[in-house]
Phi, psi and omega in degrees: 000159183278144177243134179270121180262115173267173179304130179089000180285152180220153176210153174240133181238145169266121184296155184293148173260101187298325182294324182265356179072024180269126179289167175301147182240136178285123178268315176201161182214135175226126182289330179091169182288168179296116186285341178300326178296321178298317181297320178296315180295321177295319177298314180297319179300314178298317182294321176297317179298317178296319179296320178294318177298318179297316178299315180297315179297315181293326177296314179296321178297318179296312182296330178285331182216068185289350179273350178273114183304328182292332180293322176293315181300313182293326176296315178299319179296319180296324178291314180296324177297314179296321178296322178295318177299318179299317180298320180293320185273358184308322179297339181266358187242161170295135183301318182295322179294312180299315180297321180294316178297317178300315180299315181295315179295320179298321181296324179289315183294325177296322179297329181275346188300311182297320179298316179296319178299318179294323176298315180295315180297317178298320177297320177295318180296319180294335181278353179289150177298316179234085184297144176281102187299322178296318179293318178302315181295320180294318179295318178297320178294317176298320180296317179299317179294318180293319177304314180298321178293319179294316178299316179299318179297310183292333182270353183290154178301319182299314181290323178298321177293317179300314180294321178299319178296316179299312183293329177295000000 
């Protein structure tokens, strides 16, 4: 009778003895695990690699142009995207590993939060018909100080090690 081989199936056959006219004989057969799970895990692995590459690229873009509000925003989005992927993949990971990555990513995104808030607020102020120049100047000064703090954080040895661990 015919056997249906799905992805990952295996069988062992005893080859035919041509002299005696005996056909090959099935010794054993195993259908194998559900291959859809493998495809999902391979997809997730590729997506994590892409997310890590995106995080690394966005970090470099921010450090190259920290005065451009969009570089901070895009860096934050890349971190939140990676955190969402981690949350989805958590059932496939060691809990301690997943929690550590989430914690590390959260620490980076939190460091960027105040800078992003100042960018949004400055953008709103610039959009006013009669902007309050004193307030604009104060927000810009706060933004400059926050930018410097974020750059110092991202450039520190501790954060570089943390980012290397995340990217790994």
